[in-house]
C-alpha positions in Angstrom: -73.2 -38.9 27.7 -75.9 -41.3 29.1 -79.4 -40.0 29.3 -79.5 -40.0 33.1 -76.3 -37.9 33.2 -77.8 -35.3 30.8 -80.9 -35.1 33.0 -78.8 -34.7 36.2 -76.7 -32.0 34.5 -79.9 -30.1 33.4 -81.2 -30.4 37.0 -78.0 -28.9 38.3 -78.2 -26.0 35.9 -81.8 -25.4 36.7 -81.2 -25.4 40.5 -78.3 -23.0 40.1 -80.4 -20.6 38.0 -83.3 -20.6 40.5 -80.9 -20.0 43.3 -79.9 -16.7 41.8 -83.4 -15.5 40.9 -83.3 -16.5 37.2 -85.5 -18.7 35.1 -83.6 -21.7 33.8 -83.7 -20.4 30.3 -82.4 -17.0 31.1 -78.8 -16.3 30.1 -77.1 -13.9 32.6 -75.4 -12.0 29.7 -78.8 -11.4 28.0 -81.0 -10.5 31.0 -81.9 -6.8 31.5 -79.6 -4.9 33.9 -81.0 -5.2 37.5 -81.4 -2.4 39.9 -79.0 -2.1 42.9 -79.6 -4.6 45.7 -81.3 -7.2 43.4 -78.1 -8.8 42.1 -76.6 -11.3 44.4 -73.3 -9.4 44.9 -74.9 -6.0 45.6 -77.0 -7.3 48.5 -76.0 -6.5 52.1 -73.7 -9.2 53.5 -75.4 -11.5 56.0 -74.0 -14.5 57.7 -76.0 -17.6 56.6 -76.7 -20.5 58.9 -74.4 -23.5 58.6 -76.0 -26.6 57.1 -76.1 -29.8 59.1 -75.2 -32.0 56.2 -72.0 -33.9 56.3 -71.8 -35.0 59.9 -69.0 -37.5 60.4 -67.1 -36.2 57.4 -67.0 -32.5 58.0 -64.1 -31.0 60.0 -65.4 -27.5 60.0 -68.3 -25.4 58.7 -66.8 -25.2 55.2 -67.4 -28.9 54.8 -71.1 -28.7 55.7 -71.7 -26.1 53.0 -69.8 -28.2 50.4 -71.5 -31.5 51.5 -74.9 -30.0 51.2 -74.3 -29.0 47.6 -72.9 -32.4 46.8 -75.9 -34.3 48.1 -78.3 -32.2 46.0 -77.2 -34.2 43.0 -76.2 -37.4 44.8 -72.4 -36.9 44.8 -70.1 -37.9 47.6 -66.8 -36.3 48.5 -63.6 -38.0 47.4 -61.5 -39.9 50.0 -58.9 -38.0 51.9 -55.5 -37.6 50.2 -52.6 -39.5 51.6 -50.3 -37.8 54.0 -47.4 -37.3 51.6 -49.8 -35.6 49.1 -51.1 -33.3 51.8 -47.7 -32.3 53.0 -46.6 -31.4 49.5 -49.9 -29.6 48.9 -49.6 -27.5 52.0 -46.0 -26.5 51.3 -46.7 -25.3 47.8 -50.0 -23.6 48.7 -48.6 -21.7 51.7 -44.9 -21.1 50.7 -44.6 -21.9 47.0 -41.7 -24.3 47.7 -41.4 -28.1 47.8 -40.9 -29.8 51.2 -37.8 -31.7 52.2 -38.4 -35.5 51.7 -37.4 -36.1 55.3 -40.2 -33.8 56.5 -42.7 -35.5 54.3 -41.7 -38.9 55.6 -42.0 -37.6 59.2 -45.5 -36.5 58.6 -46.4 -39.7 56.8 -45.2 -41.6 59.9 -47.5 -39.4 62.1 -50.4 -38.0 60.1 -52.4 -37.0 63.2 -54.5 -33.9 63.5 -52.0 -32.4 65.9 -49.1 -33.1 63.4 -51.2 -31.5 60.6 -52.0 -28.4 62.6 -48.3 -28.1 63.7 -47.2 -28.3 60.0 -49.7 -25.6 59.0 -48.5 -23.3 61.8 -44.9 -23.9 60.8 -45.6 -22.9 57.2 -47.6 -19.9 58.2 -44.8 -18.7 60.3 -42.2 -19.2 57.6 -40.8 -16.0 55.9 -41.4 -17.8 52.6 -45.2 -17.6 53.3 -45.2 -13.9 52.6 -43.1 -14.3 49.4 -45.6 -16.7 48.0 -48.8 -14.9 49.0 -47.3 -11.6 47.8 -47.2 -13.1 44.3 -51.0 -13.5 44.2 -51.4 -9.8 45.1 -48.7 -8.6 42.7 -50.6 -10.3 39.9 -53.7 -8.4 40.8 -52.2 -5.0 40.9 -50.2 -5.5 37.6 -46.8 -5.3 39.3 -43.9 -4.9 36.9 -40.6 -3.0 37.2 -40.7 -1.2 33.9 -43.0 1.2 32.1 -43.7 -0.7 28.9 -43.6 0.7 25.3 -40.5 0.7 23.2 -38.0 2.0 25.7 -39.6 0.1 28.6 -37.6 2.1 31.2 -37.1 0.8 34.7 -39.4 2.2 37.5 -36.9 3.4 40.1 -37.0 1.5 43.4 -40.3 -0.1 42.7 -39.0 -3.3 44.3 -39.5 -1.7 47.6 -43.3 -2.0 47.0 -42.8 -5.7 46.3 -40.9 -6.1 49.6 -43.6 -4.1 51.4 -46.3 -6.6 50.2 -44.1 -9.5 51.3 -43.6 -8.0 54.8 -47.3 -7.1 55.1 -48.3 -10.8 54.3 -45.7 -12.1 56.8 -46.9 -9.7 59.5 -50.5 -10.7 58.8 -51.5 -7.0 58.4 -55.3 -7.0 58.6 -56.8 -7.0 55.1 -58.6 -3.6 55.5 -55.4 -2.0 56.7 -53.5 -3.7 53.9 -55.8 -2.0 51.4 -55.9 1.4 53.2 -52.1 1.7 53.4 -51.8 1.2 49.6 -54.6 3.6 48.7 -53.8 6.4 51.2 -50.8 5.5 53.4 -49.2 8.9 52.7 -52.3 10.6 54.1 -52.0 9.2 57.6 -51.3 11.7 60.3 -47.7 10.5 60.8 -46.9 8.4 57.7 -43.9 6.1 58.0 -41.6 5.3 55.1 -43.4 1.9 54.8 -46.7 3.7 54.6 -45.5 5.7 51.6 -43.8 2.8 50.0 -47.2 1.1 50.0 -48.6 3.8 47.8 -46.2 2.6 45.0 -49.4 0.8 44.1 -50.3 3.9 42.0 -47.1 3.8 40.0 -47.3 0.2 38.7 -49.1 0.6 35.5 -47.9 1.0 31.9 -46.7 4.5 31.2 -46.0 6.3 27.9 -43.0 8.5 28.2 -43.6 10.3 24.9 -47.3 10.7 24.5 -48.9 12.3 21.5 -51.7 13.6 23.7 -50.5 14.3 27.2 -54.0 14.8 28.7 -55.3 11.6 27.1 -52.3 9.7 28.5 -52.9 11.1 32.0 -56.5 10.0 32.0 -55.5 6.6 30.6 -53.2 6.3 33.7 -56.0 7.4 36.0 -58.4 5.0 34.4 -55.9 2.1 34.9 -55.7 3.1 38.6 -59.4 3.5 39.1 -60.4 0.3 37.2 -57.7 -1.8 38.9 -58.8 -0.5 42.4 -62.4 -1.3 41.7 -61.7 -4.8 40.2 -59.2 -5.8 42.8 -60.9 -4.6 45.9 -64.6 -4.7 45.2 -64.9 -6.9 42.1 -66.5 -4.3 39.8 -65.6 -3.8 36.1 -65.6 -0.1 36.6 -63.7 0.7 33.4 -66.6 -0.5 31.3 -68.4 2.8 32.2 -65.6 5.1 31.0 -67.3 6.0 27.7 -70.9 5.2 28.4 -73.2 3.7 31.0 -72.3 0.1 31.9 -74.1 -2.2 29.5 -75.1 -4.8 32.2 -74.6 -3.4 35.7 -76.4 -0.4 37.1 -73.3 1.7 36.8 -73.8 5.1 35.0 -70.9 6.9 33.4 -71.4 9.7 36.0 -70.5 7.2 38.8 -67.4 6.2 37.0 -66.1 9.8 36.9 -67.2 10.4 40.5 -65.0 7.4 41.4 -62.2 8.6 39.2 -62.3 12.0 41.0 -60.8 10.4 44.1 -57.5 10.1 42.1 -57.5 13.2 40.0 -55.3 15.2 42.4 -52.4 12.7 42.0 -49.3 14.1 40.4 -48.3 12.3 37.2 -45.7 9.7 37.4 -42.4 11.2 36.1 -39.8 8.4 36.2 -38.6 9.7 39.5 -38.3 8.3 43.0 -38.4 10.7 45.9 -36.0 10.9 48.9 -38.0 10.5 52.0 -36.7 11.0 55.5 -36.0 7.7 57.2 -38.3 7.0 60.2 -37.2 9.1 63.1 -34.5 10.9 61.0 -36.2 14.3 60.9 -36.0 14.8 64.6 -32.4 13.8 64.8 -31.5 16.0 61.8 -33.2 19.1 63.3 -31.1 18.6 66.5 -27.9 18.2 64.6 -28.7 21.1 62.3 -29.2 23.4 65.3 -25.8 22.4 66.7 -24.2 22.9 63.3 -25.8 26.3 62.8 -24.6 27.5 66.3 -21.1 26.2 65.7 -20.8 27.8 62.3 -22.2 31.1 63.5 -19.6 31.3 66.3 -16.8 30.5 63.9 -18.0 33.0 61.3 -18.3 35.8 63.9 -14.8 35.2 65.1 -13.4 34.9 61.5 -15.1 38.2 60.4 -13.7 40.0 63.5 -10.2 38.8 62.6 -10.5 39.7 58.9 -11.7 43.1 59.8 -8.4 43.7 61.5 -6.6 43.6 58.1 -6.0 47.1 56.5 -8.9 48.0 54.3 -8.3 48.4 50.5 -9.7 51.3 48.6 -10.3 49.0 45.6 -13.6 47.0 46.0 -12.2 44.4 43.5 -9.4 43.7 45.9 -11.8 41.8 48.2 -12.1 39.1 45.6 -8.4 38.3 46.1 -5.7 37.6 43.6 -6.1 35.6 40.4 -9.5 36.9 39.3 -10.1 36.3 35.5 -13.6 37.7 35.3 -16.3 38.8 37.8 -19.9 39.1 36.8 -22.0 41.0 39.2 -25.2 39.9 37.3 -26.6 43.4 37.2 -27.7 43.0 33.5 -27.0 46.5 32.1 -28.6 45.3 28.9 -31.3 42.6 28.3 -28.9 40.9 25.7 -25.5 41.1 27.4 -23.8 40.2 30.7 -20.5 42.1 31.0 -17.7 41.3 33.4 -16.4 43.9 35.7 -13.9 46.1 33.8 -15.0 44.5 30.5 -12.8 41.5 31.0 -15.4 39.3 29.3 -18.9 39.5 27.8 -21.8 37.0 27.7 -24.9 36.8 25.5 -28.3 36.1 27.0 -30.6 33.5 25.5 -34.2 33.6 26.3 -35.8 35.8 28.9 -33.1 36.1 31.6 -34.4 38.8 34.0 -33.0 40.5 37.1 -34.1 39.9 40.7 -32.9 40.9 44.1 -29.5 39.3 44.7 -26.9 38.8 47.4 -25.4 42.2 46.4 -27.6 44.3 44.2 -29.3 42.3 41.4 -29.1 38.6 40.4 -30.0 36.6 37.3 -33.3 34.7 37.3 -33.7 31.7 35.1 -36.9 29.9 34.4 -35.7 26.7 32.8 -35.2 27.8 29.2 -32.9 30.8 29.7 -29.1 31.0 29.7 -26.1 33.2 29.3 -23.4 32.1 26.9 -19.9 33.0 27.9 -16.6 32.5 26.2 -14.5 29.6 27.5 -12.6 31.5 30.3 -10.7 28.6 31.9 -9.0 25.4 30.9 -6.1 24.6 33.2 -6.1 25.3 37.0 -9.1 27.4 37.9 -11.9 28.1 40.3 -15.5 29.1 39.7 -17.5 30.8 42.5 -21.1 32.0 42.6 -24.3 32.1 44.7 -27.4 30.1 43.9 -31.0 30.1 45.2 -34.0 27.9 44.2 -37.0 26.2 45.5 -37.1 23.7 42.5 -35.8 20.2 42.1 -33.2 19.7 39.3 -33.1 17.1 36.5 -31.4 13.8 37.1 -32.0 11.0 39.6 -30.3 10.4 43.0 -28.4 7.4 41.6 -27.2 9.3 38.5 -24.9 12.0 39.9 -23.2 13.0 36.7 -23.3 16.8 36.3 -24.5 16.5 32.7 -27.7 14.7 33.8 -28.7 17.6 36.0 -29.8 21.2 35.3 -26.8 23.3 34.3 -25.5 26.0 36.5 -22.1 26.7 34.9 -21.6 24.1 32.1 -19.0 23.3 29.5 -20.2 19.7 28.7 -19.6 18.3 25.3 -20.9 15.0 23.9 -18.7 12.0 24.6 -15.9 11.4 27.1 -13.9 14.6 26.3 -11.9 17.3 28.1 -14.9 19.2 29.5 -16.4 20.2 32.9 -19.5 21.5 34.5 -21.5 22.3 37.6 -25.2 21.4 37.8 -28.3 21.6 40.0 -29.4 18.0 40.5 -32.6 16.1 41.7 -33.5 17.1 45.3 -31.4 20.2 45.6 -28.0 18.6 45.1 -25.0 20.4 43.6 -22.9 18.2 41.3 -19.7 19.0 39.6 -17.0 17.1 37.6 -14.6 16.9 34.7 -14.3 14.7 31.7 -11.6 12.5 30.1 -12.2 10.5 32.2 -15.7 11.4 33.5 -15.4 11.9 37.3 -18.0 13.6 39.5 -18.7 14.7 43.1 -22.0 15.7 44.6 -23.2 17.6 47.7 -25.9 16.4 50.0 -29.5 17.2 48.9 -31.8 19.8 50.3 -30.4 23.0 49.0 -33.7 23.8 47.2 -34.9 25.6 50.3 -35.2 29.2 48.8 -32.0 30.4 50.6 -28.8 31.7 49.0 -26.0 29.1 48.9 -22.4 29.7 48.0 -20.8 27.3 45.5 -17.1 27.0 44.7 -15.6 24.5 42.2 -11.8 24.3 42.1 -9.5 22.3 39.8 -5.7 21.8 39.9 -4.4 20.7 36.5 -1.0 19.4 37.8 -2.7 16.8 40.1 -6.0 16.4 38.3 -7.7 17.0 41.7 -10.9 19.0 41.9 -13.1 19.9 44.8 -16.6 21.2 45.3 -17.4 23.5 48.3 -21.0 24.4 49.2 -21.5 27.2 51.8 -17.8 27.0 52.5 -17.7 23.3 53.5 -16.1 20.6 51.4 -18.9 18.7 49.7 -16.5 16.3 47.9 -13.2 16.0 46.1 -11.9 13.6 43.4 -9.1 13.1 41.0 -9.8 13.4 37.3 -7.7 13.9 34.2 -4.8 16.3 33.8 -5.5 17.5 30.3 -6.4 21.1 29.5 -10.2 21.3 29.5 -10.5 22.8 26.1 -13.4 20.8 24.6 -16.0 23.6 25.0 -15.6 26.8 23.0 -18.3 28.4 25.2 -19.7 28.1 28.7 -23.4 28.1 29.5 -24.8 29.7 32.6 -28.3 28.5 33.7 -28.6 25.4 31.5 -26.5 22.6 30.0 -24.3 23.9 27.1 -25.9 21.6 24.5 -29.4 22.8 25.3 -32.0 21.4 27.7 -31.3 20.7 31.3 -32.4 24.2 32.2 -32.1 25.6 35.8 -35.0 27.3 37.5 -33.7 29.7 40.1 -31.4 32.6 40.7 -27.6 33.1 40.3 -25.4 35.9 41.5 -21.8 37.1 41.8 -20.2 34.7 39.3 -16.4 34.8 39.5 -13.7 32.9 37.6 -10.2 32.5 39.0 -7.0 31.4 37.3 -6.0 29.2 40.2 -7.4 26.5 42.5 -8.5 28.2 45.7 -7.9 26.4 49.0 -10.3 25.3 51.8 -9.7 28.5 53.9 -10.4 30.7 50.9 -13.6 28.7 50.2 -14.8 29.4 53.8 -14.0 33.1 53.6 -15.9 33.5 50.3 -18.9 31.7 51.6 -19.1 33.9 54.7 -19.2 37.2 52.8 -16.6 38.3 55.3 -15.3 41.9 55.4 -12.4 42.4 53.1 -12.9 38.9 51.6 -10.0 37.1 50.1 -8.1 40.3 49.8 -8.0 40.6 53.6 -7.0 37.0 54.0 -4.2 37.5 51.6 -2.9 40.5 53.5 -3.0 38.7 56.8 -1.2 35.8 55.3 1.5 38.1 53.9 1.9 39.8 57.2 2.1 36.5 59.1 1.9 36.4 62.9 -0.6 35.1 65.4 -3.6 36.9 63.9 -3.0 35.4 60.5 -2.6 31.9 62.0 -5.8 32.3 64.1 -7.7 33.5 61.0 -6.4 30.6 58.9 -7.4 28.2 61.7 -10.9 29.6 61.9 -11.3 29.5 58.1 -10.2 25.9 57.9 -12.5 24.9 60.8 -15.4 26.5 58.9 -14.4 24.6 55.8 -14.2 21.3 57.7 -17.7 21.7 59.1 -20.2 19.3 57.5 -23.8 20.3 57.2 -25.7 17.4 58.7 -27.4 15.3 56.1 -31.0 14.1 56.6 -30.9 10.4 56.4 -33.2 9.6 53.5 -34.4 6.7 51.4 -35.4 6.9 47.7 -38.9 5.7 47.3 -41.3 5.4 44.3 -44.5 6.6 46.0 -47.5 8.7 45.2 -47.9 12.4 45.6 -50.8 14.8 45.3 -50.8 18.3 44.0 -51.8 19.9 47.3 -54.6 20.0 49.8 -57.3 21.1 47.3 -58.2 18.6 44.6 -59.4 19.7 41.1 -62.9 19.8 39.9 -63.9 16.5 38.2 -66.1 16.2 35.0 -67.8 13.6 33.0 -65.9 13.2 29.8 -68.4 12.8 27.1 -68.0 9.4 25.3 -64.7 9.1 27.1 -63.1 12.0 25.3 -60.9 13.8 27.8 -61.2 17.0 25.8 -65.0 17.0 25.9 -66.2 18.0 29.3 -69.7 17.2 30.4 -71.3 17.7 33.8 -69.2 18.5 36.8 -68.8 15.7 39.4 -67.4 15.5 42.9 -65.8 12.4 44.4 -68.5 9.9 45.0 -69.2 6.2 45.5 -71.1 4.1 43.0 -74.8 4.0 43.8 -75.1 0.3 43.1 -72.6 -0.4 45.9 -74.5 1.7 48.4 -73.5 5.2 47.3 -73.3 7.9 49.9 -71.4 11.2 50.2 -67.7 10.8 51.1 -66.4 12.7 54.1 -63.2 14.2 52.8 -60.9 15.7 55.4 -57.5 16.9 54.2 -54.6 15.6 56.4 -53.0 18.1 58.8 -49.7 17.9 57.0 -51.4 19.7 54.0 -49.7 17.8 51.3 -52.8 16.1 49.9 -56.6 16.3 49.7 -57.7 13.4 51.9 -59.9 12.1 49.1 -58.1 8.7 48.9 -58.5 8.3 52.7 -62.2 8.7 52.3 -62.3 6.2 49.5 -60.2 3.7 51.4 -62.4 4.0 54.5 -65.5 3.3 52.4 -63.9 0.3 50.5 -62.9 -1.3 53.8 -66.0 -0.6 55.8 -67.3 -3.8 57.3 -70.7 -3.0 55.8 -69.3 -2.8 52.2 -71.3 -4.9 49.9 -68.6 -6.6 47.9 -65.1 -6.1 49.5 -65.3 -9.0 51.9 -66.9 -11.3 49.4 -64.1 -10.6 46.9 -61.3 -11.3 49.3 -62.9 -14.4 50.6 -63.3 -15.6 47.1 -59.6 -14.9 46.3 -58.5 -16.9 49.4 -60.5 -19.8 48.2 -59.1 -19.5 44.7 -55.5 -19.5 46.0 -56.1 -22.9 47.6 -58.4 -24.6 45.1 -57.2 -23.1 41.8 -60.5 -21.3 41.2 -62.8 -19.1 43.2 -66.4 -19.9 44.3 -66.9 -17.1 41.7 -64.6 -18.0 38.8 -64.5 -14.4 37.5 -62.8 -13.2 40.7 -62.3 -9.6 39.4 -65.9 -9.3 38.3 -68.9 -10.0 40.5 -71.2 -8.2 38.2 -73.5 -9.3 35.4 -70.6 -9.8 33.1 -69.0 -12.2 35.5 -69.8 -15.8 36.6 -72.3 -16.8 39.2 -71.1 -18.2 42.5 -71.2 -22.0 42.7 -71.7 -21.8 46.6 -73.2 -18.4 47.4 -74.0 -19.2 51.0 -70.5 -20.5 51.6 -69.0 -17.4 50.0 -71.1 -15.1 52.3 -70.1 -17.2 55.3 -66.4 -17.0 54.5 -66.7 -13.2 54.0 -68.3 -12.9 57.4 -65.5 -15.0 58.8 -62.9 -12.6 57.4 -64.4 -9.9 59.5 -65.0 -12.1 62.5 -61.4 -13.2 62.5 -60.0 -9.7 62.6 -59.5 -9.6 58.8 -56.5 -11.9 59.4 -55.7 -13.8 56.1 -53.5 -16.2 58.0 -56.6 -17.1 60.1 -58.5 -17.7 56.9 -55.7 -19.9 55.5 -55.9 -22.0 58.8 -59.6 -22.3 58.4 -59.5 -23.4 54.7 -56.7 -25.9 55.0 -58.2 -27.4 58.1 -61.3 -28.4 56.2 -62.0 -31.9 54.8 -62.8 -30.3 51.5 -59.2 -29.1 51.2 -57.8 -32.5 52.2 -59.7 -34.5 49.6 -57.7 -36.6 47.0 -57.6 -35.5 43.4 -58.3 -38.8 41.8 -61.2 -39.1 39.3 -64.5 -40.8 39.9 -66.3 -41.8 36.6 -69.8 -41.1 37.9 -68.8 -37.8 39.5 -67.0 -36.7 36.3 -70.1 -37.4 34.3 -72.3 -35.4 36.6 -69.9 -32.5 37.3 -67.0 -32.5 34.9 -65.8 -29.0 36.0 -65.9 -30.0 39.7 -68.1 -27.0 40.4 -69.4 -28.7 43.6 -65.9 -29.7 44.8 -66.4 -33.4 45.0 -62.6 -33.7 44.7 -59.5 -31.5 45.0 -58.5 -30.3 41.5 -55.0 -31.2 40.4 -53.1 -28.2 39.2 -49.8 -27.6 37.4 -47.3 -25.6 39.4 -47.2 -21.8 38.6 -44.3 -20.5 36.6 -42.4 -19.3 39.6 -43.0 -22.6 41.5 -41.6 -24.5 38.5 -38.4 -22.4 38.4 -37.9 -22.3 42.2 -38.5 -26.1 42.4 -35.9 -26.8 39.7 -33.4 -24.6 41.6 -34.3 -26.3 44.9 -33.9 -29.8 43.5 -30.5 -28.9 42.0 -29.3 -27.5 45.4 -29.0 -24.0 43.9 -31.9 -22.1 45.4 -30.7 -18.9 47.1 -33.3 -18.0 49.8 -32.1 -14.5 50.4 -35.0 -12.3 51.0 -35.8 -8.8 49.7 -33.8 -6.1 48.0 -33.2 -5.1 44.4 -34.3 -7.4 41.7 -31.8 -9.7 40.0 -30.9 -10.4 36.4 -30.2 -14.1 35.7 -28.5 -14.5 32.3 -30.8 -14.7 29.3 -30.0 -16.6 26.1 -28.7 -14.4 23.3 -31.7 -15.4 21.1 -34.0 -13.9 23.7 -32.0 -10.7 24.1 -32.0 -10.3 20.3 -35.8 -9.8 20.4 -35.3 -6.4 22.2 -34.9 -3.1 20.3 -31.6 -2.5 22.0 -30.2 -6.0 23.0 -27.1 -4.6 24.6 -29.1 -2.5 27.1 -32.1 -4.8 27.4 -31.1 -6.7 30.5 -28.9 -6.1 33.5 -26.3 -8.4 35.2 -26.0 -9.8 38.7 -23.4 -11.9 40.5 -23.9 -15.6 39.9 -25.1 -16.4 43.4 -28.0 -13.9 42.7 -29.1 -15.8 39.6 -30.5 -18.5 41.8 -32.8 -16.3 44.0 -36.5 -17.1 44.1 -38.4 -16.1 41.0 -40.3 -13.4 42.9 -37.0 -11.4 42.8 -36.2 -11.8 39.1 -36.5 -8.5 37.3 -40.0 -8.2 35.9 -39.7 -6.4 32.6 -42.8 -5.9 30.5 -41.1 -6.3 27.1 -38.7 -9.1 28.0 -39.5 -12.1 30.2 -37.3 -14.9 31.5 -38.0 -17.7 29.0 -39.0 -20.4 31.5 -41.3 -18.1 33.4 -42.9 -17.0 30.1 -43.3 -20.5 28.9 -45.1 -21.6 32.0 -47.7 -18.7 31.9 -46.3 -15.9 34.0 -48.9 -13.3 34.7 -49.6 -10.6 32.1 -48.6 -7.3 33.7 -50.4 -4.9 31.4 -53.6 -5.2 33.4 -54.9 -6.8 36.6 -54.4 -10.6 36.3 -57.0 -12.3 38.6 -56.5 -15.8 37.3 -53.4 -17.2 35.4 -53.7 -19.4 32.4 -52.5 -23.0 33.0 -51.6 -24.1 29.5 -50.0 -27.4 28.4 -48.1 -26.8 25.2 -45.0 -28.0 23.3 -43.0 -24.8 24.2 -42.9 -25.9 27.8 -41.5 -29.3 27.0 -38.9 -27.8 24.7 -37.9 -25.3 27.3 -37.4 -28.0 29.9 -35.5 -30.2 27.4 -33.4 -27.7 25.5 -33.4 -24.5 27.5 -30.1 -23.3 28.9 -31.5 -22.9 32.4 -32.9 -26.4 32.5 -29.8 -27.9 31.0 -27.6 -26.2 33.6 -29.9 -27.1 36.4 -30.0 -30.8 35.4 -26.2 -30.8 35.3 -26.1 -29.4 38.9 -28.7 -31.9 40.0 -26.6 -34.7 38.6 -23.5 -33.4 40.5 -25.6 -33.2 43.7 -26.8 -36.8 43.3 -23.3 -38.1 42.7 -22.1 -36.3 45.8 -24.9 -37.7 48.0 -24.8 -41.3 46.8 -22.3 -44.0 45.8 -24.0 -45.7 42.8 -26.0 -44.8 39.7 -29.0 -46.7 41.1 -28.8 -44.8 44.4 -28.4 -41.5 42.6 -31.5 -42.1 40.5 -33.5 -43.2 43.6 -32.4 -40.0 45.4 -33.4 -37.9 42.4 -36.9 -39.4 42.4 -37.2 -38.6 46.1 -36.2 -35.0 45.6 -38.5 -34.4 42.6 -41.6 -36.3 43.8 -41.2 -35.9 47.6 -42.0 -39.6 48.1 -39.9 -42.8 48.4 -38.6 -44.0 45.0 -40.5 -46.9 43.6 -38.5 -49.8 42.2 -40.2 -49.8 38.8 -39.4 -46.1 38.3 -35.7 -46.7 39.3 -35.5 -49.6 36.8 -36.9 -47.5 33.9 -34.4 -44.8 34.6 -31.6 -47.3 34.8 -32.7 -48.6 31.4 -32.6 -45.1 30.0 -29.1 -44.5 31.3 -27.9 -47.8 29.9 -29.4 -46.9 26.5 -27.8 -43.5 26.6 -24.4 -45.1 27.3 -24.8 -48.0 24.9 -26.5 -46.5 21.9 -25.4 -42.9 22.1 -22.0 -43.2 23.6 -22.6 -41.1 26.7 -20.5 -41.7 29.8 -22.3 -42.4 33.1 -22.1 -38.7 34.2 -23.7 -37.5 31.0 -26.3 -40.2 31.1 -27.2 -39.1 34.7 -27.5 -35.5 33.6 -30.0 -36.6 30.9 -32.0 -38.7 33.4 -32.1 -35.6 35.6 -33.7 -33.7 32.7 -36.4 -36.4 32.7 -36.9 -36.0 36.4 -37.3 -32.2 36.1 -39.8 -32.7 33.3 -42.0 -35.3 34.9 -45.7 -34.8 35.7 -45.2 -35.7 39.4 -42.7 -32.9 39.6 -44.7 -30.3 37.6 -48.2 -31.1 39.0 -49.7 -30.9 42.4 -52.3 -33.4 43.5 
């Protein structure tokens, strides 16, 4: 380096150090930790005055700040980029997609300020804007769709959170509200489904499904939440204070645990989604339920009156009707046995089955690890009837309605697809039943975990294989299974799955087995507890006449009634353990089992401190702590929040922030290169209504953003890192942009928005790296393979090869800045990868279909991949390559064109953005 350049560089470093209150020799990492309000990031935000430098070049205040820093060392800004470069830059920065060549040429023909502004507005209004901007946020909050670790299970419905972020970006939700919804959307007075989906933020982290220390794992999860929140929203490396006071920032360990206390009332993630009422569905459901209840009550009254007209039988057992094999009244004469009426069968209790008040007399109470084992009483045509009551959810998920994934009620399930059957309590109060060989199931609506008694009847007809499930006398579902005798189980389990586990928590009463398949009218009579029961119905049927017909009609009308279902949507959202949060404690040296001083939720003193005002929401389901935290973090007077988001916006356009360490504004991070500009931009975020679209408009309108990326030797010598922004930094496309651009060029890109993630095929060699290759990846229809990369399933342990090669974000922790490597793996993936080979073949087909000669096809390929007119020398070089492929390697013209397309998709003009 020439001497004058060294001296200039030293002057630059000295000026930067003095600007931040340091002597030139002081290293930020070695300096003593400052007190609050002395470090630049912890000072109150004030709007600096705009410099006057740069008149004639500047297009808005951003440029005056940049020009002032350039002139301090005698630098000048680079010339403006050409219109084609700007059009391409805008498209990728705002939507992540390449522009159509025709659009680029139209802008090149009219590069006026009005045309530039119109193009910016068009891109901001595009639905693809939100898809691209969401990717930045998803990197920050460590979005992934699986839990990590060896099994790496899918997080159910987590893609709804991804879609919420996309929608919020497209709707330009003010940044403060964007943060508040994610931190405490469920604590709003009337939270919508979208508000609760936003809190999926809390369920994104790595999760251990078989921890050796459950409490340690819980606090690891809480630490991930707290540290991610602090880093992403306010640029503080909070997690450094988990075990001891922060080594550089004035952040004591006590402040860490006070911050953590805002989240300690969260229920642990349990691999489940929750069914939430759709917006407006609760009111409609209440109205329909009232009508249903009134109609059922009228029918029941009339049915009971008609059944009462039948001659009374002196035998109480006659009310249960013909075909009873065994009736268990659940009175528990002994703590070890359950005996059927008349001694027809006997069961053995397992665990602490106890008695409780039942529908008639006493009932069985199970607490999840209790059961009664009965002999196998049925195998051919049969019915099983009983009453059930619970306030607990069952095992299983809403999308897995096999009875053997739930909590067993009456179960004969055996491993494998065998001749078995069962009835189970499932997820949100569903009742599920089915038979095996083949496995076929039916399920009721959810919501029966309301603490009320519900009647269940399961019937099976061997001759037809048809079975039916009735709940409260109404048909919940019917299906046709196998016709074999269901003899696989030697026993039946009542209160849990037969093989163990899947225990039911609740009460069971009046368990009756029949040797025949009961009908719909009989199901209604049983469920109404009508006088005389099935015996009275049988007598009326035998007698015939108008009364019998009327009774049958009422019973069938009751059976045909459908309890209205609450329209719900399964959502992976956060929940709290109630309105009163737990006491928090300092954990000595970070050991969760070693409690120190008690702490209440509180704000870090270095960021202003203060006592939170915690008001539990009126709905009573949570503590209100997170609402208090969200309000503090998004207060206009917050010391760092607005600086952090302003810095991120700058980074998303220029490749790096004014503070390069965009997740850490503390002493362990980097100093800002333009502190006054950063504070001015932070003030503008607030002044412009916290609109991120308004900030994008502001940044891309600047002359700084519109500079060319070409090198200038003198400037490179003075400022090789471009810290003062004397040019626009060239950047390689991000991994998603690379894949999407390849699909776009090949004419394959499917721009369908939202919905479940997709599974493009992976090479067998990649799948072989998984612990269970056959279950490692899903499948999707071919059209879905070509969706935008945002919608490709994001699995922590298995990445799509091209996305991995081009530095897709690490999802184990917040990713503020992606690596941008240049390595051989990338070239090999583009030359030899199955995806690139197939895309090149499709691009070749496209070019042949749009042109009439090899020369024209190659020229069109250049236009598509570079978004500029093809240059003659480039076309000639590609023609020479094609000729060599045909002459020396024996390829025909089509194969040669495909190889040329591989070259186009690997070129620097395609992969890099100027």
